[in-house]
Each structure stands twice: as structure tokens, then as C-alpha cells.
C-alpha positions in Angstrom: 53.4 62.9 92.8 56.4 60.6 93.4 57.1 58.3 96.2 60.6 58.3 97.8 62.4 56.2 100.4 60.9 58.5 103.0 57.4 57.6 102.0 57.6 53.9 101.1 57.1 53.0 104.7 54.1 53.1 107.0 53.6 52.9 110.8 52.7 49.4 111.8 51.6 47.7 115.0 55.2 47.2 116.0 56.8 50.4 114.6 57.5 51.2 111.0 57.3 48.3 108.6 57.7 48.1 104.8 54.7 48.0 102.6 54.2 47.8 98.8 52.6 51.3 98.7 52.5 54.0 101.3 48.8 54.3 101.0 48.1 50.6 101.1 49.1 49.2 104.5 49.7 45.5 105.2 46.9 43.9 107.1 47.4 43.4 110.8 44.2 41.6 111.4 44.0 38.0 110.3 44.7 39.1 106.7 48.4 38.9 105.7 48.4 39.1 101.9 46.6 41.8 99.9 44.7 40.8 96.7 42.4 42.7 94.4 39.4 41.3 96.2 40.7 42.0 99.7 41.5 45.6 98.7 37.9 46.1 97.7 36.7 44.9 101.1 39.2 47.0 102.9 38.0 50.1 101.0 34.4 49.3 102.0 35.4 49.3 105.7 37.5 52.4 105.4 34.8 54.4 103.7 32.1 53.4 106.2 34.4 54.2 109.1 35.5 57.6 107.6 31.9 58.7 107.5 31.3 57.7 111.2 34.6 59.3 112.4 33.8 62.5 110.6 30.2 62.7 111.9 30.7 61.8 115.5 34.5 61.6 116.3 36.8 58.8 117.1 35.8 58.2 120.7 32.1 58.1 119.9 32.6 55.6 117.1 32.7 51.9 117.9 33.6 48.9 116.0 30.0 47.7 116.4 28.8 50.9 114.6 31.2 50.3 111.8 30.0 46.7 111.5 26.4 47.9 111.4 27.1 50.5 108.8 28.7 47.8 106.6 25.9 45.3 107.2 28.7 42.8 108.0 30.1 41.0 111.1 32.9 41.8 113.5 35.1 38.9 112.3 34.8 40.3 108.8 36.2 43.7 109.9 38.9 42.1 112.2 40.1 40.0 109.3 41.4 43.2 107.6 42.1 45.5 110.6 43.5 44.9 114.0 41.2 47.5 115.7 39.5 50.8 115.4 42.7 52.7 115.9 44.3 51.0 112.9 41.4 52.0 110.7 41.7 55.6 111.9 45.4 55.7 111.3 45.1 54.1 107.8 42.5 56.8 106.9 44.9 59.5 108.2 48.0 58.2 106.6 46.8 58.5 103.0 46.4 62.3 103.0 49.6 62.7 105.0 51.5 60.9 102.2 49.8 62.9 99.4 50.4 66.2 101.2 54.0 65.6 102.3 55.2 64.2 99.0 53.8 67.1 97.0 57.3 68.5 96.4 58.7 65.2 95.1 59.9 66.0 91.6 62.0 64.0 89.2 65.7 64.4 89.6 66.1 65.8 86.1 63.4 68.5 86.6 65.3 71.7 85.7 62.4 74.2 86.2 63.0 77.3 88.2 62.6 76.9 91.9 59.6 79.2 92.0 57.7 76.9 89.6 58.3 73.9 91.8 57.2 75.8 94.9 54.0 76.9 93.2 53.2 73.5 91.9 54.1 71.7 95.1 52.0 74.0 97.4 49.2 73.8 94.9 49.3 70.0 95.0 49.3 70.1 98.8 46.2 72.3 98.9 44.4 70.2 96.4 45.3 67.0 98.3 44.0 68.4 101.5 40.7 69.2 99.9 40.4 66.0 98.0 41.0 63.9 101.1 38.2 65.5 103.1 37.3 64.5 105.7 40.2 62.2 106.5 42.8 64.9 105.9 41.3 66.8 108.9 41.4 63.9 111.4 44.9 64.7 112.6 44.0 68.3 113.3 40.8 67.5 115.2 42.0 64.5 117.2 45.8 64.4 117.5 45.6 62.5 120.8 44.4 59.3 119.0 47.6 58.3 117.3 50.2 55.9 118.6 53.8 57.1 119.1 54.9 55.0 116.1 52.4 56.7 113.8 53.3 60.1 115.0 57.0 59.4 114.4 56.3 58.2 110.9 54.2 61.3 110.2 56.9 63.6 111.6 59.4 61.9 109.3 57.2 62.6 106.3 56.8 66.3 107.4 60.6 66.7 107.7 60.9 65.2 104.2 58.6 67.9 102.9 60.2 70.8 104.7 63.7 69.7 103.8 62.7 70.2 100.2 60.6 73.3 100.7 63.1 75.5 102.6 65.9 75.3 100.0 63.5 75.8 97.1 62.1 79.0 98.8 65.6 80.3 99.3 66.7 79.5 95.8 63.6 81.3 94.4 64.4 84.3 96.6 67.9 84.4 95.2 66.5 84.2 91.7 64.4 87.3 92.5 61.1 85.4 92.1 60.0 85.5 95.8 60.4 88.3 98.3 60.2 87.3 102.0 62.1 87.5 105.3 62.5 84.5 107.5 62.3 81.3 105.5 60.7 79.1 108.2 58.2 81.6 109.4 57.2 82.4 105.8 56.8 78.7 105.0 54.7 78.0 108.0 52.5 81.1 107.4 51.8 80.1 103.8 50.9 76.5 104.8 48.7 77.6 107.6 46.2 78.5 104.9 45.4 74.8 104.0 46.1 73.8 107.6 43.1 75.7 108.9 40.7 74.3 106.3 39.5 71.9 108.9 37.8 74.7 110.8 35.6 75.9 107.9 35.8 73.8 104.8 32.5 72.1 103.7 32.3 70.1 100.5 28.9 71.5 99.8 29.9 75.1 100.5 29.5 78.2 98.4 32.6 77.6 96.2 33.5 74.3 94.5 36.7 72.6 95.5 38.8 73.6 92.5 37.9 77.3 93.0 38.8 77.1 96.7 42.1 75.5 95.8 42.9 78.2 93.3 42.0 81.0 95.7 44.1 79.5 98.5 47.0 79.1 96.2 46.9 82.8 95.2 46.9 83.7 98.9 49.9 81.5 99.5 51.8 83.2 96.7 51.1 86.6 98.4 52.5 85.3 101.7 55.6 84.1 99.8 56.0 87.4 98.1 55.6 86.1 94.5 57.0 88.6 92.0 55.1 88.1 88.7 57.3 88.4 85.7 
């Protein structure tokens, strides 16, 4: 999925600052320049922290626990991240970008609006599942984030809905969708992946691909898809 001017920026310690990729924040610990080697170390920290946050929550996870899980030292972690909150926000930002850029299509994409809606919502559902458990942090602990982060996340969401609403209305005019209020319908359809955090388990009865397919079909029903 594409990146746009809306998604090329990430929340930083002092607001919203540029970064090379929206899913690869600049270091705000002692690190200032990312390299292939430092990226590997950052990923080690993020993966260890993600497991702890998922298992016991943000408040009950300490930097000391993250350090122990890594078998490293505190200076090692602080070299790459300013604090625990930055780690949590970095983990949360990646799924936010993947979900809210799921409707980014090439300017010369001439497919019918309904095809873009179907593909985009399918992407969003798959991204939500693929980013388990980090995609659910924002639902479980919204109080953790800084105002700068929330503002950046809101900008991403507006970017997504500013694309979705016109596509839905175009698809309705084309006779491919049948619904009433645009905003209400959109929010109802997207509540399906939104509530995954309350019940989804990676080791559950259905594999991720099958869950994504079933949720997509349910979303099409909410949108009133008319099969041709």
C-alpha cells in the first residue's frame, strides 16, 4: 500500500517530525542515525516489549522488565528509545499507518469505486490481524499516548475517511452498493475489525486468512454490496 504526504510523518518527542519511512521512527534516545545494524537492535527491543505489553499491559511493564527480556542493559535500550512510552507508541504507529493507508491507490487506477472499497477494507482487516497484538494497543490503553501522537493518528484517520466516504458514494451512484447514511455505514462496517481486540486469538479456531475473508464478507453486507 502506498505512502502519501499524510503518512510520511510520525509523532516525535516535540511534535510531528519528518522521518524516512512512517514505520521507522528516528531515534530519540542517544541514537541519531539509523543503520542496518541499529535497525536490527531496535527490532529486538520492540519485539520483546510488544510481548510484555500484550501480556501484562503498559502500566505493569517496566523498562527493567524489557531489559531482562532482552538480556541486555538499560543503556543499550536507552540508546535507541527515549523511554517506555516511545517504545509503546512506535509499536502502535506501524499498524496505524498500514490500516489508514489501505485506500492509497495509484493516481492512474481507473477501477470502479466498489473494487477499491473492497480491496481497501480487505487490506485494513488483514493489516489489523497481521499486526496482532500491537494493532490492539490503541483500543486497550488509549490513555497512554501523548497529545502529539494522538494528533498524528487522527490526521491519518482523517486521511483514510476522506478517501473512503467519496468512494462509497461513487459506488452507490454506480449501483454497486446500497446503503443509507454514508458515515454511519462506514463506521458500522469498520467496527467489525475494530472489535477484533475483544476476541481475536492467533491460535484460535480459524486461521488468520479465513478470519479476514469472513470479516470482509460481513463488511460487504453492511455496505449493501450488489453482486453483478
